[in-house]
N, C-alpha and C positions, 0 to 999 in steps of 0.2 A: 914484191913480184907476184903476179897472178899466175900461179902454176898448179892450181888444183883442177883436176879433171874429174867430173862427177859421172857416175853411172846411176841414173835415177829411174825409178819406175814405181808403179803401184805394186803392193805385195802380190806374190804368186804370178808374176808376169814373165818369169824366166831370167830374173836378175842374176841368179847364181850361175846359170848356164852361160850367160854373156860374160860374166866375170871370169869364168874359166877360159873362155876364148881370148879375152884381153890379156889374161895372165900368160897364156901360151904365146901370144904375140910379143909381149913386153918383158916377160920375166923368165923365159927359157931360151936356150940356144937353138933348139930344133922343134919346139912345139910339143914336146913330150911332157905329159903331166903325170908324174909318178904317184902323187897322192893329193889330198885336198889341202894340204898345208900351203900350197902355192897361193890359195885365196887370201892368205894373210897379207899379201901385197896390195890387196884392194879391200881394206877393212871398212867397217861401218863408221861413219863420222860421229854418229850420235852415241858416244860411249863416255862414261864417267871420267875416264882418264884424260880426255881432252878438255875437261872443264874444272878440274881440281884447282886450277890457278885462281878461280873466283875467290877462294878462301883467303888468299893473300891480298886481294883487292878490296873486298867488302865482306866482312863477316855477316853483316845484316842481310845482304843479298844471298850469300851462301846458305844461311839458315832459312831464308824464305823459300829457296828452291828445294832444300834437302831435309828440312826438319820434320816433315810429316810423312806418313806412310805412302801417300799418293800425291801425284802432281795435280794441283788445282790451277784455276785460271790465273791467279796472282803469281803462282810459281812459274807458270809458262811465260808470262809477260816479262818477269824478271830474268828468266833464263834467256829469252830472246835478245836481251841486251848484249849477250856475250857470244852470240853465234859468229859474227865477223871477227871479233877479237880472238876467239879460239882458232879460227882459220889463219889469221895473221901470225899468231904465235907458232903454229905448226909449220908455216912456210918460211918463217924468218930465217934468213941466211942460208936458205936451201935453193939450189939451182936445178935439182932434178925434178922430174914430173912427179906429182903426188896424186894418187887415185883414191877416191872415196866412193863407196856405195851409199845410197840413201833411198828410203821410201817416203821421206818428207816431201810434202808439197813445197814449192818455193813461196812460202807464206810470208805475210808481213804482219807483225804484231807490234803495236805501239811504235810504228815507224821503223821497225827493225826487220829487214829482210833476212831470210834464212841464209842466202848468199848473194853476192853481187860481183860486178866485174873487177873489183879491186883485188879479189882473191881467186876468182874463177878464170881459168884459161878457156875452158870449153866444157860441154856436157853431152852425154849420149842419153837419150830417153828411150826406154823400151816399152812399147805398147803391147797389149794383149786384149783380145775380145773379152769384154767384161762378163759375158755369159759363160765363157770357159773359166774365167777367174773364180766365178761362183763355185764351180765344181771343185776346183783345186783348193780354194781357200776353205771351203766347207770341210774337206777332208783334213786339212792342216789344223784348223781350229776345233775340229770335232763338234761342229755346230750344224744345224739344219740349213737348208738352202734359203728359207725365208728370212732367217736371222742374218745371214750373210748378205742377202740382197738389201735389207734395211741398213746394214752397216755400210755398204758401199754407196748407197744413195744419200744417206744423211750426213756423211762427213764425220769421221771419227778420229779420236785420239787413240793411238796405238801405244800400249805399254805405259799406262799411267801409274802402275805399281813400281816401286823402287826396288827392283830385283836384278840380279845378274849384271850389275855395273852398267845397265843400259839407261840411256836418257829417253825421254818421251819422243814419239814421232807423230807429227801432226799431218795426217794423211789428207784431210778433206775428203770429198767424194771422189770416186774414180774419175769422173769428168773434170772436176776442178783441180785434181792433182795434175792431170795432163795439161790443162790450160795454164796453170801457174808457171809451168816450165816453158810452155810454148810462148808465153809472153815475155820471157827472158831473152831478148833479142840483141843484147849488147855484146855477146860472145858467140863464137862459132858453136853450132849445135848439129846433132845428127839424131833424127828420129827413125827408129827401127821398129819392126813388128815381129812379134814372136812367131806368128804364122808363117812369115816369109822364111825364117830360119828352118822351120819344119819342111818347107817345100824345096829350098835350095840354100843350104847353109854356106856353101862356098861363095855364092853370089853375095850373100850378106857380109861375109868376112871381107870380101873384096871392097865393099862399101866402106867398111871400117878402115881398111888400109888406105884407101884413097882419101878419106877424111883427114887422117893424120899426115899423110904426105902432102896434101894440098894446103892445109892451114898451118902446119908446123914444120914442114920440110923434113919429116922423120924418114930415115932410110931403114927399111927392115931387111936384115940379112937372112939368108936361107929361106926366102919367102915361100918357094914351092914346097920345100920340106916341112916348114912350119904349118902351112895350110893342110897338107896331107895328114900330119900327126895330130893337129888340133881337131880336125874333123873326126878322126878315128877315136881319139881320147875322150871327146865330149859327146859321143853317141850315147843316147839315153840308156841303151842296154849295157854299155861299158860302165857308165856312171852307177847304174844299179848294182852291177856286179862288184864294183869297187866298194860301194857303201856296205853291201852285204859282207864283204871280206874284212874291211877295216873300220867301218862306221863312218859317221860324218859329224864332226864336232859342232857344226852350226845347227844341228837338228834338235837342240835342247828345248826350244819353244813349241815343238810339234806336240800338240795335245792329243793327237790320235794314237800315238805310239807306233805309227807306221814309218816306213822309210821316207826320207825327204824326196828322193828322186822316184816319183811315182809312175806316171805314164808318159807325160810330155806330149800328149795328143792334142789335136785341134778338133773343134766342132763336137766335143763331148756333150755339150748342152743340148744338142738336137735329140738325144735319147734320154736325157736326165731331167730337163726342166719342163714344167707344165706350161700350157699356153698362158695361164694366168700369171705365172712367174715371169715369163718372157715379156708379156705385155707391160708389166710393171717396170722392168729394167729398160726396155726399149722406149717406153714413153718418157721416162725420166732423162734418158741420155740420147734421145733421138737425133738432135742436131749434130752432136759429136760422132755418133755412130755412123751417120751419113757422110760426114766429112772424112772419116777414116775408112769408108767403104766397107763397114761391117754390116750395113743394112742394104 
């Protein structure tokens, strides 16, 4: 049964914010989010626990993937053989909806797609202006803007070191990450923009509600109350205050040492990036930036 719902995006596009909104809709009675543990209802798919079964199927493949300190090309191709199998094992004999977050592009390695219609029910893809991603990602990685721009343009592997039980994520470039999911047209999909959530969060949540009602006949109880509480609980100031109070368990990769919930603003790039830096990113992504009305 294809009952996996993906929440996909390029890193630092508001994925965690949207996960909190979805958790409020699906995993609370009234939209109240008491702490960040609710996010465990929408975990990352690319974790070691989902691929331990390989050891029982092929010791050779398991060692190819895991024997060295870093994932190389051969390891990735071998790993790709098990993407769909891992998903099938997760959904086997389960009737409930299963949500996963991912930053992976919907890549194809050696004829193996990251996911397909046999396991996927639908996906939501969250977009963000890449010029603002540069600012946010730079802070998160503790890298300068030029390095992050090169990272986003050239298409990178994220997390090739075998630490924290995490599997590698194949991002591709910002543009190709989006296109890879855009081309996945065999299941229902919803494309949202980070900027629109900043301008009118209620309108965007209504889009999500309509998407699930239309395609899957889902009835949301306490809709008005949920909307009110979700909007309040996911306000950036409230998220910052909660992180200051109790911390955020998903912030372990943050190399800056700063809080995960930073500013959540749009158009920061206008004051932060040089004309040379803007030219580089806009030239490389011109077609898609125009398509998405970012230019």
